C-alpha positions in Angstrom: -104.0 38.8 32.1 -100.9 38.5 35.3 -98.5 41.8 35.8 -95.4 40.4 35.0 -94.1 41.7 38.6 -96.4 39.6 39.8 -94.8 36.2 38.1 -91.3 37.7 39.3 -92.3 37.9 42.7 -93.3 34.5 42.9 -90.8 33.1 41.0 -88.2 35.2 42.9 -90.0 34.6 46.5 -90.4 30.9 45.8 -86.8 30.8 45.0 -85.0 33.2 47.5 -87.0 30.9 50.5 -83.5 30.1 53.1 -80.8 30.9 55.3 -77.0 31.4 54.4 -74.9 30.0 56.5 -71.4 28.8 57.2 -69.7 26.0 56.0 -70.8 22.9 54.2 -74.0 21.2 54.5 -74.9 19.0 57.3 -75.2 15.3 57.0 -79.2 14.1 57.0 -80.2 11.3 59.0 -81.5 8.7 58.0 -85.4 8.2 59.5 -85.4 4.3 60.2 -88.1 2.9 58.9 -89.6 5.8 57.1 -92.5 5.5 55.0 -94.3 8.3 52.1 -96.8 6.8 52.2 -97.5 7.6 55.8 -96.7 11.2 54.9 -98.8 11.8 51.8 -101.4 14.3 52.3 -101.6 17.9 52.5 -100.0 20.0 55.4 -100.3 23.7 56.9 -96.7 25.2 56.6 -96.7 26.9 60.1 -93.2 28.1 59.9 -90.7 28.6 57.4 -87.4 30.0 56.6 -88.2 33.5 55.4 -87.7 34.8 52.0 -85.3 37.8 51.4 -87.6 40.4 52.6 -88.2 39.1 55.9 -91.4 37.4 54.7 -92.9 34.2 53.0 -96.4 33.2 51.3 -99.7 33.3 52.5 -101.9 30.1 53.2 -98.9 27.9 52.6 -99.6 24.1 52.1 -96.9 21.1 51.8 -99.0 18.4 49.7 -96.9 14.9 49.1 -98.2 12.2 47.3 -97.0 8.9 46.3 -97.2 8.4 42.6 -95.2 4.9 43.1 -92.5 3.3 44.9 -89.8 5.3 43.0 -91.7 9.0 43.0 -93.6 11.9 45.3 -95.6 13.9 43.6 -94.0 17.0 45.7 -96.4 20.9 45.4 -96.1 24.0 47.9 -99.3 25.8 47.2 -100.1 29.5 48.0 -101.5 32.4 47.7 -99.6 35.8 46.7 -101.0 39.4 46.6 -104.4 37.8 46.3 -103.8 34.6 43.3 -103.7 30.8 44.6 -100.2 29.7 43.4 -97.7 26.8 43.5 -95.0 24.6 42.7 -93.6 21.5 42.9 -93.0 18.7 40.3 -92.7 14.7 40.9 -89.9 13.6 43.7 -87.6 10.7 42.9 -87.0 8.7 45.8 -83.2 8.2 47.0 -82.9 4.4 47.1 -79.7 4.6 49.8 -82.1 7.4 52.0 -85.6 7.0 52.5 -86.5 10.2 53.5 -84.3 12.2 51.3 -86.4 13.1 47.6 -85.0 14.9 44.6 -87.5 17.1 43.1 -87.9 19.0 39.1 -90.1 21.6 38.9 -89.3 21.5 35.0 -88.5 18.7 33.1 -85.1 20.6 32.0 -84.3 22.3 35.3 -81.6 21.0 38.5 -83.4 19.5 40.9 -83.5 20.5 44.1 -83.3 17.8 47.4 -85.7 17.7 49.9 -85.7 15.7 53.4 -88.4 15.0 55.6 -85.9 15.2 59.1 -88.7 14.0 61.5 -92.4 13.6 61.2 -94.5 11.3 64.0 -97.2 10.5 60.9 -99.9 11.8 62.5 -99.6 15.5 63.2 -96.8 17.0 61.8 -93.6 16.8 59.1 -90.5 18.9 59.5 -88.7 19.3 55.9 -85.3 20.2 55.3 -83.0 21.6 52.1 -79.6 22.3 52.0 -77.3 23.6 48.9 -74.0 24.4 48.9 -73.2 28.1 48.2 -69.2 28.9 48.1 -67.6 28.1 51.3 -71.3 28.3 53.0 -74.9 26.4 52.2 -78.4 27.9 52.1 -81.0 25.7 54.4 -84.3 26.1 53.5 -86.5 24.7 56.2 -90.5 24.0 56.9 -92.7 23.1 60.2 -96.1 21.2 58.6 -98.5 20.4 60.6 -102.0 19.0 60.1 -103.7 22.0 61.4 -103.5 25.6 61.3 -103.1 25.6 65.1 -100.6 22.9 66.7 -99.7 22.1 70.2 -96.8 23.7 71.7 -95.1 20.1 71.8 -95.3 19.8 68.0 -93.8 22.8 67.1 -91.2 22.4 69.8 -90.9 18.7 68.0 -90.1 21.0 64.8 -87.8 23.4 66.1 -85.7 20.7 67.3 -85.2 18.6 64.1 -84.1 22.0 61.8 -82.0 23.1 65.2 -80.8 19.5 64.9 -79.1 20.3 61.5 -77.4 24.5 62.2 -80.7 25.9 61.1 -81.3 28.8 63.6 -85.3 28.4 65.0 -84.8 32.5 65.0 -84.5 31.9 61.3 -88.3 30.7 60.5 -91.0 32.9 60.6 -94.8 32.4 61.0 -97.2 31.7 57.8 -99.8 33.6 57.7 -103.5 31.7 57.3 -105.8 35.0 58.0 -108.6 34.9 55.0 -107.5 31.2 53.2 -109.6 29.7 51.6 -109.0 26.2 51.2 -110.5 23.8 49.2 
């Protein structure tokens, strides 16, 4: 039986991985000729906004897979307290902004938006989310790469993409990939 404290920590940890910033959410630019098919696959989330305790998941993976021309399967897989967990659901591609995805974990949940802010389709994808929070906004960011140890140039491209939206790079922390068993 899984302890209730573990279930609560998974839900709280995934719900609070953001940074609160002043003002409204920024406009996220559209990527010209963006292709979800080209970013489909599994990516190591090497940098992420932290949770309220300054921590993040162990062994985080972002999985993006085309279901059809309108829907992407969006999954965030991670390890916590020795258990492999995941959250995700179908994401509807925005017809007006092709790099925007509206995801629902459960059918009756409100949707949340995720954007691919920048990608080279081979080495990295930079993911951003934002929601209004009173007169402020809560921003979520991830730099996901094809390897656990990307080059400095790849990391810099991800940092600059998130920084262009006002997300301080100091709010991103390293993910822990020690003792990960990827199968």
